Structures are given as C-alpha cells and as structure tokens.
N, CA, C and O atoms as a Tinker XYZ file with bonds, in Angstrom:
   520  protein
     1  N      0.838000   -1.180000    0.000000    73     2
     2  CA     0.000000    0.000000    0.000000    64     1     3
     3  C      0.886000    1.247000    0.000000    63     2     4     5
     4  O      1.826000    1.355000    0.787000    81     3
     5  N      0.573000    2.177000   -0.886000    73     3     6
     6  CA     1.345000    3.414000   -0.987000    64     5     7
     7  C      0.911000    4.387000    0.102000    63     6     8     9
     8  O     -0.270000    4.484000    0.436000    81     7
     9  N      1.867000    5.090000    0.636000    73     7    10
    10  CA     1.526000    6.128000    1.610000    64     9    11
    11  C      1.381000    7.457000    0.871000    63    10    12    13
    12  O      2.056000    7.715000   -0.126000    81    11
    13  N      0.502000    8.269000    1.377000    73    11    14
    14  CA     0.287000    9.588000    0.783000    64    13    15
    15  C      1.346000   10.552000    1.287000    63    14    16    17
    16  O      1.720000   10.529000    2.459000    81    15
    17  N      1.814000   11.384000    0.401000    73    15    18
    18  CA     2.794000   12.390000    0.767000    64    17    19
    19  C      2.071000   13.594000    1.368000    63    18    20    21
    20  O      1.071000   14.058000    0.819000    81    19
    21  N      2.560000   14.085000    2.461000    73    19    22
    22  CA     1.977000   15.247000    3.111000    64    21    23
    23  C      2.699000   16.498000    2.633000    63    22    24    25
    24  O      3.929000   16.554000    2.610000    81    23
    25  N      1.922000   17.488000    2.255000    73    23    26
    26  CA     2.492000   18.756000    1.806000    64    25    27
    27  C      2.149000   19.813000    2.843000    63    26    28    29
    28  O      0.982000   20.006000    3.185000    81    27
    29  N      3.159000   20.485000    3.332000    73    27    30
    30  CA     2.944000   21.564000    4.287000    64    29    31
    31  C      2.575000   22.827000    3.518000    63    30    32    33
    32  O      3.305000   23.261000    2.626000    81    31
    33  N      1.444000   23.406000    3.871000    73    31    34
    34  CA     1.010000   24.635000    3.213000    64    33    35
    35  C      1.600000   25.818000    3.968000    63    34    36    37
    36  O      1.426000   25.956000    5.179000    81    35
    37  N      2.296000   26.660000    3.228000    73    35    38
    38  CA     2.934000   27.852000    3.790000    64    37    39
    39  C      2.444000   29.080000    3.034000    63    38    40    41
    40  O      1.748000   28.960000    2.026000    81    39
    41  N      2.808000   30.251000    3.520000    73    39    42
    42  CA     2.408000   31.470000    2.808000    64    41    43
    43  C      3.052000   31.539000    1.422000    63    42    44    45
    44  O      2.523000   32.196000    0.526000    81    43
    45  N      4.188000   30.867000    1.244000    73    43    46
    46  CA     4.858000   30.876000   -0.057000    64    45    47
    47  C      4.137000   30.014000   -1.094000    63    46    48    49
    48  O      4.169000   30.335000   -2.282000    81    47
    49  N      3.492000   28.930000   -0.671000    73    47    50
    50  CA     2.841000   28.040000   -1.646000    64    49    51
    51  C      1.315000   28.036000   -1.551000    63    50    52    53
    52  O      0.648000   27.388000   -2.357000    81    51
    53  N      0.769000   28.743000   -0.587000    73    51    54
    54  CA    -0.675000   28.708000   -0.323000    64    53    55
    55  C     -1.521000   29.086000   -1.536000    63    54    56    57
    56  O     -2.523000   28.429000   -1.816000    81    55
    57  N     -1.137000   30.123000   -2.249000    73    55    58
    58  CA    -1.934000   30.581000   -3.395000    64    57    59
    59  C     -2.076000   29.486000   -4.454000    63    58    60    61
    60  O     -3.085000   29.428000   -5.155000    81    59
    61  N     -1.082000   28.633000   -4.568000    73    59    62
    62  CA    -1.135000   27.532000   -5.527000    64    61    63
    63  C     -2.181000   26.486000   -5.184000    63    62    64    65
    64  O     -2.594000   25.718000   -6.054000    81    63
    65  N     -2.616000   26.443000   -3.933000    73    63    66
    66  CA    -3.640000   25.491000   -3.506000    64    65    67
    67  C     -5.034000   26.115000   -3.459000    63    66    68    69
    68  O     -6.029000   25.408000   -3.302000    81    67
    69  N     -5.102000   27.416000   -3.594000    73    67    70
    70  CA    -6.385000   28.118000   -3.525000    64    69    71
    71  C     -7.171000   27.849000   -4.806000    63    70    72    73
    72  O     -6.644000   28.013000   -5.907000    81    71
    73  N     -8.415000   27.442000   -4.664000    73    71    74
    74  CA    -9.214000   27.092000   -5.842000    64    73    75
    75  C    -10.189000   28.182000   -6.267000    63    74    76    77
    76  O    -10.709000   28.141000   -7.383000    81    75
    77  N    -10.447000   29.157000   -5.398000    73    75    78
    78  CA   -11.444000   30.154000   -5.792000    64    77    79
    79  C    -10.893000   31.572000   -5.911000    63    78    80    81
    80  O    -11.640000   32.492000   -6.242000    81    79
    81  N     -9.601000   31.767000   -5.647000    73    79    82
    82  CA    -8.949000   33.079000   -5.779000    64    81    83
    83  C     -9.780000   34.188000   -5.150000    63    82    84    85
    84  O     -9.900000   35.275000   -5.716000    81    83
    85  N    -10.347000   33.920000   -3.992000    73    83    86
    86  CA   -11.261000   34.845000   -3.326000    64    85    87
    87  C    -10.685000   36.252000   -3.195000    63    86    88    89
    88  O    -11.397000   37.236000   -3.397000    81    87
    89  N     -9.400000   36.350000   -2.857000    73    87    90
    90  CA    -8.808000   37.675000   -2.631000    64    89    91
    91  C     -8.772000   38.525000   -3.900000    63    90    92    93
    92  O     -8.558000   39.735000   -3.821000    81    91
    93  N     -8.972000   37.926000   -5.047000    73    91    94
    94  CA    -8.940000   38.662000   -6.318000    64    93    95
    95  C    -10.336000   38.889000   -6.896000    63    94    96    97
    96  O    -10.480000   39.221000   -8.072000    81    95
    97  N    -11.363000   38.709000   -6.063000    73    95    98
    98  CA   -12.732000   38.863000   -6.560000    64    97    99
    99  C    -13.461000   40.041000   -5.925000    63    98   100   101
   100  O    -14.664000   40.211000   -6.122000    81    99
   101  N    -12.731000   40.853000   -5.162000    73    99   102
   102  CA   -13.335000   42.026000   -4.533000    64   101   103
   103  C    -12.234000   43.013000   -4.156000    63   102   104   105
   104  O    -11.050000   42.676000   -4.139000    81   103
   105  N    -12.652000   44.232000   -3.856000    73   103   106
   106  CA   -11.745000   45.214000   -3.267000    64   105   107
   107  C    -12.439000   45.803000   -2.042000    63   106   108   109
   108  O    -13.667000   45.830000   -1.962000    81   107
   109  N    -11.641000   46.269000   -1.101000    73   107   110
   110  CA   -12.201000   46.949000    0.063000    64   109   111
   111  C    -11.557000   48.319000    0.190000    63   110   112   113
   112  O    -10.421000   48.533000   -0.233000    81   111
   113  N    -12.291000   49.223000    0.770000    73   111   114
   114  CA   -11.788000   50.565000    1.038000    64   113   115
   115  C    -12.248000   50.936000    2.442000    63   114   116   117
   116  O    -13.440000   50.886000    2.745000    81   115
   117  N    -11.298000   51.308000    3.297000    73   115   118
   118  CA   -11.673000   51.661000    4.662000    64   117   119
   119  C    -12.448000   52.967000    4.658000    63   118   120   121
   120  O    -12.109000   53.912000    3.945000    81   119
   121  N    -13.492000   52.996000    5.467000    73   119   122
   122  CA   -14.345000   54.171000    5.603000    64   121   123
   123  C    -14.038000   54.863000    6.926000    63   122   124   125
   124  O    -13.614000   54.222000    7.888000    81   123
   125  N    -14.254000   56.164000    6.966000    73   123   126
   126  CA   -14.188000   56.868000    8.243000    64   125   127
   127  C    -15.326000   56.331000    9.109000    63   126   128   129
   128  O    -16.405000   56.027000    8.601000    81   127
   129  N    -15.086000   56.217000   10.399000    73   127   130
   130  CA   -16.120000   55.694000   11.294000    64   129   131
   131  C    -17.353000   56.579000   11.215000    63   130   132   133
   132  O    -17.277000   57.771000   11.511000    81   131
   133  N    -18.494000   56.010000   10.816000    73   131   134
   134  CA   -19.715000   56.812000   10.706000    64   133   135
   135  C    -20.261000   57.153000   12.095000    63   134   136   137
   136  O    -20.334000   56.290000   12.970000    81   135
   137  N    -20.642000   58.417000   12.287000    73   135   138
   138  CA   -21.145000   58.842000   13.588000    64   137   139
   139  C    -22.512000   59.530000   13.487000    63   138   140   141
   140  O    -23.324000   59.443000   14.408000    81   139
   141  N    -22.752000   60.189000   12.400000    73   139   142
   142  CA   -23.969000   60.991000   12.271000    64   141   143
   143  C    -24.949000   60.367000   11.279000    63   142   144   145
   144  O    -24.614000   59.447000   10.533000    81   143
   145  N    -26.164000   60.899000   11.300000    73   143   146
   146  CA   -27.160000   60.463000   10.315000    64   145   147
   147  C    -26.649000   60.758000    8.904000    63   146   148   149
   148  O    -26.873000   59.979000    7.977000    81   147
   149  N    -25.973000   61.871000    8.757000    73   147   150
   150  CA   -25.415000   62.233000    7.452000    64   149   151
   151  C    -24.414000   61.178000    6.975000    63   150   152   153
   152  O    -24.426000   60.788000    5.807000    81   151
   153  N    -23.550000   60.719000    7.883000    73   151   154
   154  CA   -22.565000   59.683000    7.532000    64   153   155
   155  C    -23.258000   58.408000    7.063000    63   154   156   157
   156  O    -22.878000   57.813000    6.054000    81   155
   157  N    -24.279000   58.000000    7.809000    73   155   158
   158  CA   -24.979000   56.767000    7.449000    64   157   159
   159  C    -25.803000   56.940000    6.179000    63   158   160   161
   160  O    -25.950000   55.996000    5.402000    81   159
   161  N    -26.341000   58.135000    5.964000    73   159   162
   162  CA   -27.073000   58.395000    4.729000    64   161   163
   163  C    -26.135000   58.268000    3.527000    63   162   164   165
   164  O    -26.526000   57.751000    2.480000    81   163
   165  N    -24.911000   58.737000    3.679000    73   163   166
   166  CA   -23.915000   58.599000    2.608000    64   165   167
   167  C    -23.614000   57.118000    2.346000    63   166   168   169
   168  O    -23.470000   56.703000    1.197000    81   167
   169  N    -23.522000   56.334000    3.411000    73   167   170
   170  CA   -23.277000   54.898000    3.251000    64   169   171
   171  C    -24.461000   54.219000    2.556000    63   170   172   173
   172  O    -24.271000   53.277000    1.786000    81   171
   173  N    -25.676000   54.693000    2.826000    73   171   174
   174  CA   -26.848000   54.146000    2.124000    64   173   175
   175  C    -26.735000   54.408000    0.623000    63   174   176   177
   176  O    -27.099000   53.560000   -0.191000    81   175
   177  N    -26.231000   55.580000    0.268000    73   175   178
   178  CA   -26.017000   55.876000   -1.152000    64   177   179
   179  C    -24.987000   54.917000   -1.733000    63   178   180   181
   180  O    -25.183000   54.383000   -2.824000    81   179
   181  N    -23.881000   54.693000   -1.005000    73   179   182
   182  CA   -22.834000   53.796000   -1.501000    64   181   183
   183  C    -23.362000   52.381000   -1.713000    63   182   184   185
   184  O    -23.105000   51.770000   -2.750000    81   183
   185  N    -24.092000   51.866000   -0.745000    73   183   186
   186  CA   -24.559000   50.481000   -0.809000    64   185   187
   187  C    -25.711000   50.313000   -1.808000    63   186   188   189
   188  O    -26.116000   49.192000   -2.114000    81   187
   189  N    -26.225000   51.423000   -2.305000    73   187   190
   190  CA   -27.276000   51.358000   -3.327000    64   189   191
   191  C    -26.739000   50.910000   -4.681000    63   190   192   193
   192  O    -27.515000   50.584000   -5.579000    81   191
   193  N    -25.447000   50.892000   -4.830000    73   191   194
   194  CA   -24.827000   50.481000   -6.088000    64   193   195
   195  C    -24.634000   48.973000   -6.137000    63   194   196   197
   196  O    -24.462000   48.323000   -5.106000    81   195
   197  N    -24.664000   48.430000   -7.339000    73   195   198
   198  CA   -24.530000   46.984000   -7.528000    64   197   199
   199  C    -23.212000   46.463000   -6.974000    63   198   200   201
   200  O    -22.170000   47.109000   -7.086000    81   199
   201  N    -23.282000   45.298000   -6.383000    73   199   202
   202  CA   -22.108000   44.566000   -5.886000    64   201   203
   203  C    -21.355000   45.274000   -4.769000    63   202   204   205
   204  O    -20.176000   44.999000   -4.546000    81   203
   205  N    -22.025000   46.185000   -4.063000    73   203   206
   206  CA   -21.399000   46.902000   -2.953000    64   205   207
   207  C    -22.033000   46.452000   -1.646000    63   206   208   209
   208  O    -23.255000   46.367000   -1.525000    81   207
   209  N    -21.183000   46.167000   -0.675000    73   207   210
   210  CA   -21.617000   45.794000    0.666000    64   209   211
   211  C    -20.763000   46.581000    1.656000    63   210   212   213
   212  O    -19.757000   47.182000    1.280000    81   211
   213  N    -21.168000   46.573000    2.914000    73   211   214
   214  CA   -20.417000   47.274000    3.957000    64   213   215
   215  C    -20.276000   46.345000    5.146000    63   214   216   217
   216  O    -21.200000   45.609000    5.491000    81   215
   217  N    -19.107000   46.390000    5.769000    73   215   218
   218  CA   -18.918000   45.605000    6.991000    64   217   219
   219  C    -18.063000   46.376000    7.985000    63   218   220   221
   220  O    -17.375000   47.338000    7.644000    81   219
   221  N    -18.136000   45.916000    9.229000    73   219   222
   222  CA   -17.297000   46.455000   10.298000    64   221   223
   223  C    -16.602000   45.280000   10.952000    63   222   224   225
   224  O    -17.230000   44.272000   11.275000    81   223
   225  N    -15.294000   45.416000   11.144000    73   223   226
   226  CA   -14.543000   44.409000   11.889000    64   225   227
   227  C    -13.647000   45.124000   12.895000    63   226   228   229
   228  O    -13.804000   46.324000   13.120000    81   227
   229  N    -12.729000   44.415000   13.490000    73   227   230
   230  CA   -11.887000   45.014000   14.533000    64   229   231
   231  C    -11.026000   46.163000   14.022000    63   230   232   233
   232  O    -10.528000   46.959000   14.818000    81   231
   233  N    -10.842000   46.262000   12.713000    73   231   234
   234  CA   -10.036000   47.337000   12.133000    64   233   235
   235  C    -10.851000   48.551000   11.711000    63   234   236   237
   236  O    -10.277000   49.572000   11.333000    81   235
   237  N    -12.181000   48.462000   11.769000    73   235   238
   238  CA   -13.022000   49.594000   11.406000    64   237   239
   239  C    -14.104000   49.235000   10.407000    63   238   240   241
   240  O    -14.487000   48.073000   10.269000    81   239
   241  N    -14.589000   50.255000    9.710000    73   239   242
   242  CA   -15.659000   50.122000    8.726000    64   241   243
   243  C    -15.049000   50.048000    7.328000    63   242   244   245
   244  O    -14.067000   50.725000    7.024000    81   243
   245  N    -15.660000   49.204000    6.479000    73   243   246
   246  CA   -15.125000   49.009000    5.131000    64   245   247
   247  C    -16.232000   48.921000    4.089000    63   246   248   249
   248  O    -17.296000   48.349000    4.323000    81   247
   249  N    -15.947000   49.501000    2.946000    73   247   250
   250  CA   -16.768000   49.330000    1.757000    64   249   251
   251  C    -16.219000   48.104000    1.043000    63   250   252   253
   252  O    -15.013000   48.010000    0.812000    81   251
   253  N    -17.074000   47.181000    0.698000    73   251   254
   254  CA   -16.686000   45.943000    0.019000    64   253   255
   255  C    -17.319000   45.956000   -1.364000    63   254   256   257
   256  O    -18.543000   45.954000   -1.493000    81   255
   257  N    -16.490000   45.969000   -2.387000    73   255   258
   258  CA   -16.976000   45.983000   -3.766000    64   257   259
   259  C    -16.656000   44.626000   -4.380000    63   258   260   261
   260  O    -15.495000   44.302000   -4.625000    81   259
   261  N    -17.691000   43.843000   -4.622000    73   259   262
   262  CA   -17.532000   42.509000   -5.203000    64   261   263
   263  C    -17.426000   42.636000   -6.712000    63   262   264   265
   264  O    -18.421000   42.803000   -7.419000    81   263
   265  N    -16.197000   42.551000   -7.180000    73   263   266
   266  CA   -15.935000   42.722000   -8.600000    64   265   267
   267  C    -14.605000   42.039000   -8.914000    63   266   268   269
   268  O    -13.547000   42.486000   -8.470000    81   267
   269  N    -14.668000   40.992000   -9.654000    73   267   270
   270  CA   -13.507000   40.161000   -9.986000    64   269   271
   271  C    -12.445000   40.965000  -10.745000    63   270   272   273
   272  O    -12.774000   41.774000  -11.613000    81   271
   273  N    -11.185000   40.737000  -10.416000    73   271   274
   274  CA   -10.082000   41.392000  -11.125000    64   273   275
   275  C    -10.124000   40.994000  -12.601000    63   274   276   277
   276  O    -10.309000   39.823000  -12.931000    81   275
   277  N     -9.953000   41.963000  -13.465000    73   275   278
   278  CA   -10.013000   41.691000  -14.906000    64   277   279
   279  C     -8.805000   40.895000  -15.402000    63   278   280   281
   280  O     -8.811000   40.411000  -16.534000    81   279
   281  N     -7.781000   40.754000  -14.577000    73   279   282
   282  CA    -6.582000   40.003000  -14.970000    64   281   283
   283  C     -6.579000   38.575000  -14.439000    63   282   284   285
   284  O     -5.601000   37.850000  -14.620000    81   283
   285  N     -7.652000   38.167000  -13.794000    73   283   286
   286  CA    -7.742000   36.820000  -13.236000    64   285   287
   287  C     -8.205000   35.855000  -14.322000    63   286   288   289
   288  O     -9.248000   36.056000  -14.944000    81   287
   289  N     -7.423000   34.815000  -14.539000    73   287   290
   290  CA    -7.769000   33.828000  -15.572000    64   289   291
   291  C     -8.903000   32.938000  -15.071000    63   290   292   293
   292  O     -9.157000   32.890000  -13.868000    81   291
   293  N     -9.588000   32.234000  -15.966000    73   291   294
   294  CA   -10.646000   31.305000  -15.549000    64   293   295
   295  C    -10.135000   30.231000  -14.575000    63   294   296   297
   296  O    -10.907000   29.680000  -13.791000    81   295
   297  N     -8.839000   29.945000  -14.633000    73   295   298
   298  CA    -8.244000   28.945000  -13.735000    64   297   299
   299  C     -7.873000   29.550000  -12.383000    63   298   300   301
   300  O     -7.397000   28.841000  -11.498000    81   299
   301  N     -8.088000   30.857000  -12.218000    73   299   302
   302  CA    -7.782000   31.511000  -10.953000    64   301   303
   303  C     -6.356000   31.996000  -10.823000    63   302   304   305
   304  O     -5.885000   32.230000   -9.709000    81   303
   305  N     -5.669000   32.150000  -11.914000    73   303   306
   306  CA    -4.282000   32.622000  -11.904000    64   305   307
   307  C     -4.226000   34.054000  -12.444000    63   306   308   309
   308  O     -5.077000   34.474000  -13.228000    81   307
   309  N     -3.205000   34.786000  -12.006000    73   307   310
   310  CA    -3.025000   36.164000  -12.451000    64   309   311
   311  C     -2.359000   36.177000  -13.823000    63   310   312   313
   312  O     -1.271000   35.630000  -14.005000    81   311
   313  N     -3.027000   36.808000  -14.781000    73   311   314
   314  CA    -2.484000   36.888000  -16.140000    64   313   315
   315  C     -1.377000   37.933000  -16.291000    63   314   316   317
   316  O     -0.691000   37.967000  -17.313000    81   315
   317  N     -1.201000   38.782000  -15.281000    73   315   318
   318  CA    -0.135000   39.792000  -15.337000    64   317   319
   319  C      0.764000   39.674000  -14.098000    63   318   320   321
   320  O      1.263000   40.679000  -13.591000    81   319
   321  N      0.961000   38.473000  -13.629000    73   319   322
   322  CA     1.665000   38.234000  -12.364000    64   321   323
   323  C      2.989000   38.991000  -12.265000    63   322   324   325
   324  O      3.256000   39.616000  -11.239000    81   323
   325  N      3.804000   38.953000  -13.284000    73   323   326
   326  CA     5.130000   39.570000  -13.209000    64   325   327
   327  C      5.096000   41.089000  -13.359000    63   326   328   329
   328  O      6.101000   41.750000  -13.096000    81   327
   329  N      3.974000   41.651000  -13.775000    73   327   330
   330  CA     3.842000   43.109000  -13.859000    64   329   331
   331  C      2.625000   43.600000  -13.069000    63   330   332   333
   332  O      2.100000   44.681000  -13.336000    81   331
   333  N      2.186000   42.802000  -12.102000    73   331   334
   334  CA     1.002000   43.150000  -11.310000    64   333   335
   335  C      1.256000   44.412000  -10.480000    63   334   336   337
   336  O      2.408000   44.747000  -10.201000    81   335
   337  N      0.184000   45.113000  -10.083000    73   335   338
   338  CA     0.325000   46.339000   -9.293000    64   337   339
   339  C      1.011000   46.078000   -7.943000    63   338   340   341
   340  O      0.997000   44.963000   -7.422000    81   339
   341  N      1.595000   47.117000   -7.410000    73   339   342
   342  CA     2.328000   47.014000   -6.146000    64   341   343
   343  C      1.440000   46.504000   -5.011000    63   342   344   345
   344  O      1.899000   45.719000   -4.181000    81   343
   345  N      0.183000   46.933000   -4.960000    73   343   346
   346  CA    -0.713000   46.482000   -3.888000    64   345   347
   347  C     -0.859000   44.960000   -3.911000    63   346   348   349
   348  O     -0.981000   44.334000   -2.858000    81   347
   349  N     -0.847000   44.372000   -5.083000    73   347   350
   350  CA    -0.913000   42.908000   -5.200000    64   349   351
   351  C      0.397000   42.277000   -4.725000    63   350   352   353
   352  O      0.391000   41.234000   -4.071000    81   351
   353  N      1.502000   42.910000   -5.055000    73   351   354
   354  CA     2.813000   42.391000   -4.636000    64   353   355
   355  C      2.960000   42.410000   -3.119000    63   354   356   357
   356  O      3.591000   41.527000   -2.538000    81   355
   357  N      2.370000   43.428000   -2.480000    73   355   358
   358  CA     2.516000   43.593000   -1.033000    64   357   359
   359  C      1.470000   42.830000   -0.231000    63   358   360   361
   360  O      1.546000   42.785000    0.997000    81   359
   361  N      0.503000   42.233000   -0.905000    73   359   362
   362  CA    -0.558000   41.501000   -0.203000    64   361   363
   363  C      0.040000   40.377000    0.638000    63   362   364   365
   364  O      0.851000   39.587000    0.154000    81   363
   365  N     -0.366000   40.317000    1.885000    73   363   366
   366  CA     0.119000   39.280000    2.797000    64   365   367
   367  C     -0.936000   38.184000    2.909000    63   366   368   369
   368  O     -2.103000   38.462000    3.187000    81   367
   369  N     -0.526000   36.959000    2.693000    73   367   370
   370  CA    -1.467000   35.845000    2.788000    64   369   371
   371  C     -1.147000   34.931000    3.970000    63   370   372   373
   372  O     -1.534000   33.762000    3.976000    81   371
   373  N     -0.438000   35.464000    4.975000    73   371   374
   374  CA    -0.119000   34.649000    6.149000    64   373   375
   375  C     -1.393000   34.047000    6.740000    63   374   376   377
   376  O     -1.429000   32.878000    7.122000    81   375
   377  N     -2.430000   34.872000    6.804000    73   375   378
   378  CA    -3.735000   34.409000    7.266000    64   377   379
   379  C     -4.751000   35.068000    6.351000    63   378   380   381
   380  O     -4.979000   36.275000    6.434000    81   379
   381  N     -5.353000   34.286000    5.488000    73   379   382
   382  CA    -6.249000   34.849000    4.480000    64   381   383
   383  C     -7.510000   33.995000    4.374000    63   382   384   385
   384  O     -7.757000   33.133000    5.217000    81   383
   385  N     -8.291000   34.238000    3.351000    73   383   386
   386  CA    -9.551000   33.515000    3.192000    64   385   387
   387  C     -9.371000   32.066000    2.768000    63   386   388   389
   388  O    -10.344000   31.313000    2.716000    81   387
   389  N     -8.158000   31.671000    2.467000    73   387   390
   390  CA    -7.860000   30.254000    2.293000    64   389   391
   391  C     -7.988000   29.563000    3.650000    63   390   392   393
   392  O     -8.411000   28.409000    3.731000    81   391
   393  N     -7.621000   30.277000    4.708000    73   391   394
   394  CA    -7.649000   29.741000    6.068000    64   393   395
   395  C     -9.035000   29.817000    6.707000    63   394   396   397
   396  O     -9.464000   28.884000    7.387000    81   395
   397  N     -9.725000   30.926000    6.486000    73   395   398
   398  CA   -11.035000   31.154000    7.103000    64   397   399
   399  C    -11.742000   32.270000    6.345000    63   398   400   401
   400  O    -11.102000   33.249000    5.962000    81   399
   401  N    -13.046000   32.144000    6.120000    73   399   402
   402  CA   -13.771000   33.220000    5.440000    64   401   403
   403  C    -13.685000   34.522000    6.240000    63   402   404   405
   404  O    -13.838000   34.511000    7.461000    81   403
   405  N    -13.445000   35.623000    5.566000    73   403   406
   406  CA   -13.329000   36.926000    6.233000    64   405   407
   407  C    -14.582000   37.251000    7.030000    63   406   408   409
   408  O    -14.502000   37.835000    8.110000    81   407
   409  N    -15.737000   36.875000    6.500000    73   407   410
   410  CA   -16.995000   37.227000    7.164000    64   409   411
   411  C    -17.143000   36.591000    8.546000    63   410   412   413
   412  O    -17.975000   37.028000    9.341000    81   411
   413  N    -16.354000   35.577000    8.834000    73   411   414
   414  CA   -16.395000   34.980000   10.174000    64   413   415
   415  C    -15.936000   35.964000   11.243000    63   414   416   417
   416  O    -16.219000   35.770000   12.425000    81   415
   417  N    -15.236000   37.012000   10.841000    73   415   418
   418  CA   -14.730000   38.003000   11.789000    64   417   419
   419  C    -15.419000   39.360000   11.685000    63   418   420   421
   420  O    -14.977000   40.329000   12.302000    81   419
   421  N    -16.491000   39.434000   10.913000    73   419   422
   422  CA   -17.230000   40.689000   10.818000    64   421   423
   423  C    -18.033000   40.901000   12.100000    63   422   424   425
   424  O    -18.686000   39.980000   12.591000    81   423
   425  N    -17.981000   42.113000   12.635000    73   423   426
   426  CA   -18.825000   42.476000   13.770000    64   425   427
   427  C    -20.209000   42.872000   13.266000    63   426   428   429
   428  O    -21.224000   42.548000   13.881000    81   427
   429  N    -20.231000   43.571000   12.146000    73   427   430
   430  CA   -21.471000   43.971000   11.478000    64   429   431
   431  C    -21.291000   43.727000    9.989000    63   430   432   433
   432  O    -20.198000   43.903000    9.450000    81   431
   433  N    -22.377000   43.319000    9.324000    73   431   434
   434  CA   -22.320000   43.093000    7.884000    64   433   435
   435  C    -23.633000   43.533000    7.267000    63   434   436   437
   436  O    -24.708000   43.145000    7.723000    81   435
   437  N    -23.537000   44.339000    6.235000    73   435   438
   438  CA   -24.712000   44.849000    5.532000    64   437   439
   439  C    -24.609000   44.437000    4.070000    63   438   440   441
   440  O    -23.871000   45.053000    3.301000    81   439
   441  N    -25.343000   43.403000    3.684000    73   439   442
   442  CA   -25.255000   42.912000    2.310000    64   441   443
   443  C    -25.974000   43.802000    1.301000    63   442   444   445
   444  O    -25.722000   43.722000    0.099000    81   443
   445  N    -26.884000   44.659000    1.808000    73   443   446
   446  CA   -27.669000   45.469000    0.881000    64   445   447
   447  C    -28.268000   46.685000    1.589000    63   446   448   449
   448  O    -28.120000   46.866000    2.797000    81   447
   449  N    -28.936000   47.495000    0.807000    73   447   450
   450  CA   -29.560000   48.729000    1.284000    64   449   451
   451  C    -30.537000   48.456000    2.421000    63   450   452   453
   452  O    -30.515000   49.147000    3.440000    81   451
   453  N    -31.387000   47.458000    2.253000    73   451   454
   454  CA   -32.416000   47.167000    3.259000    64   453   455
   455  C    -31.798000   46.840000    4.617000    63   454   456   457
   456  O    -32.306000   47.285000    5.647000    81   455
   457  N    -30.727000   46.082000    4.631000    73   455   458
   458  CA   -30.077000   45.705000    5.894000    64   457   459
   459  C    -29.470000   46.926000    6.584000    63   458   460   461
   460  O    -29.585000   47.071000    7.801000    81   459
   461  N    -28.832000   47.797000    5.818000    73   459   462
   462  CA   -28.240000   48.997000    6.410000    64   461   463
   463  C    -29.325000   49.964000    6.865000    63   462   464   465
   464  O    -29.188000   50.585000    7.919000    81   463
   465  N    -30.390000   50.104000    6.102000    73   463   466
   466  CA   -31.496000   50.979000    6.488000    64   465   467
   467  C    -32.120000   50.506000    7.800000    63   466   468   469
   468  O    -32.432000   51.325000    8.664000    81   467
   469  N    -32.300000   49.226000    7.953000    73   467   470
   470  CA   -32.844000   48.665000    9.201000    64   469   471
   471  C    -31.944000   49.034000   10.380000    63   470   472   473
   472  O    -32.433000   49.427000   11.439000    81   471
   473  N    -30.647000   48.908000   10.198000    73   471   474
   474  CA   -29.680000   49.267000   11.241000    64   473   475
   475  C    -29.779000   50.760000   11.564000    63   474   476   477
   476  O    -29.764000   51.139000   12.736000    81   475
   477  N    -29.879000   51.605000   10.543000    73   475   478
   478  CA   -29.989000   53.051000   10.743000    64   477   479
   479  C    -31.236000   53.393000   11.545000    63   478   480   481
   480  O    -31.189000   54.245000   12.432000    81   479
   481  N    -32.334000   52.746000   11.243000    73   479   482
   482  CA   -33.589000   53.006000   11.963000    64   481   483
   483  C    -33.503000   52.562000   13.420000    63   482   484   485
   484  O    -34.151000   53.153000   14.284000    81   483
   485  N    -32.717000   51.535000   13.701000    73   483   486
   486  CA   -32.525000   51.097000   15.084000    64   485   487
   487  C    -31.560000   52.027000   15.821000    63   486   488   489
   488  O    -31.763000   52.324000   16.998000    81   487
   489  N    -30.545000   52.471000   15.158000    73   487   490
   490  CA   -29.520000   53.317000   15.778000    64   489   491
   491  C    -30.014000   54.737000   16.023000    63   490   492   493
   492  O    -29.716000   55.336000   17.056000    81   491
   493  N    -30.773000   55.273000   15.063000    73   491   494
   494  CA   -31.309000   56.632000   15.167000    64   493   495
   495  C    -32.826000   56.532000   15.260000    63   494   496   497
   496  O    -33.500000   56.249000   14.270000    81   495
   497  N    -33.349000   56.762000   16.440000    73   495   498
   498  CA   -34.794000   56.584000   16.674000    64   497   499
   499  C    -35.637000   57.472000   15.767000    63   498   500   501
   500  O    -36.761000   57.110000   15.419000    81   499
   501  N    -35.110000   58.621000   15.383000    73   499   502
   502  CA   -35.847000   59.534000   14.499000    64   501   503
   503  C    -35.200000   59.540000   13.124000    63   502   504   505
   504  O    -34.918000   60.606000   12.575000    81   503
   505  N    -34.964000   58.375000   12.569000    73   503   506
   506  CA   -34.259000   58.279000   11.292000    64   505   507
   507  C    -34.955000   59.062000   10.190000    63   506   508   509
   508  O    -34.292000   59.780000    9.441000    81   507
   509  N    -36.260000   58.944000   10.073000    73   507   510
   510  CA   -36.991000   59.597000    8.992000    64   509   511
   511  C    -37.186000   61.085000    9.194000    63   510   512   513
   512  O    -37.560000   61.790000    8.257000    81   511
   513  N    -36.937000   61.582000   10.412000    73   511   514
   514  CA   -37.139000   63.005000   10.696000    64   513   515
   515  C    -35.986000   63.819000   10.122000    63   514   516   517
   516  O    -34.852000   63.345000   10.054000    81   515
   517  N    -36.280000   65.024000    9.720000    73   515   518
   518  CA   -35.230000   65.896000    9.176000    64   517   519
   519  C    -34.603000   66.762000   10.230000    63   518   520
   520  O    -33.705000   67.549000    9.929000    81   519
C-alpha cells in the first residue's frame, strides 16, 4: 500500500492550492467611522450600487466591492503576475480567506440597502425626521 505524501502549506505556496482566488474577486476601502445620520445616509447611497456591501470588523468600517479582477484567468491565476500592481505584490497571505472566510470576523455586515437601512432606523430613533 502506498503512503500519501503530506504537503505543508505555507504562505509561499498557499496561493497555488487556492481554488477560488477569493482575494482577487473584490476590493475593500476603509471608511471613516460613521457617527452621524449624514454619515450613514452617505453609506446608504454607496450600498445602493450593484455589488457593494459594507462591513465592520476590529479594524473599522469598510466598503466591500464585489468585482472580480479583470486580470484573473478562468483557472484563478493572475495573467499579469510579473507586472502586477504594487498592492498585489505587497498583499500578505499569512492568514487569508484560504484559512477562514473573512466574514467569520465581521462584527457587522450589511449585504444590501435594506439591511443597512434597518440598522440606521434602530440606531437613530428619528431616522426619517429631518
């Protein structure tokens, strides 16, 4: 009987085992911490756009834009790997979505306008008032 070879997954080889290239299917942008009705109203405008979500984690509030990188091949590989942007070169995968889905660490998550509006109405008792 043949024994199976064990491969240790490290940050250097991890991307080669990733099957869904999750980190290349969205971008995030940190938001200033919303405090006022005006701030949240602006976020409602942002989340009104297609493929936009908002979340809060231990690092703050983030705009999440679900939009696959145009350089990602159908096989999940970067078609411009050797000339990719600096932000891609600096990306750290020590602990990434290969290890655990990012949403497991969200404190708050708003997948759409309705979810954020519900939160706004709970947070501001007079949400509809001017």
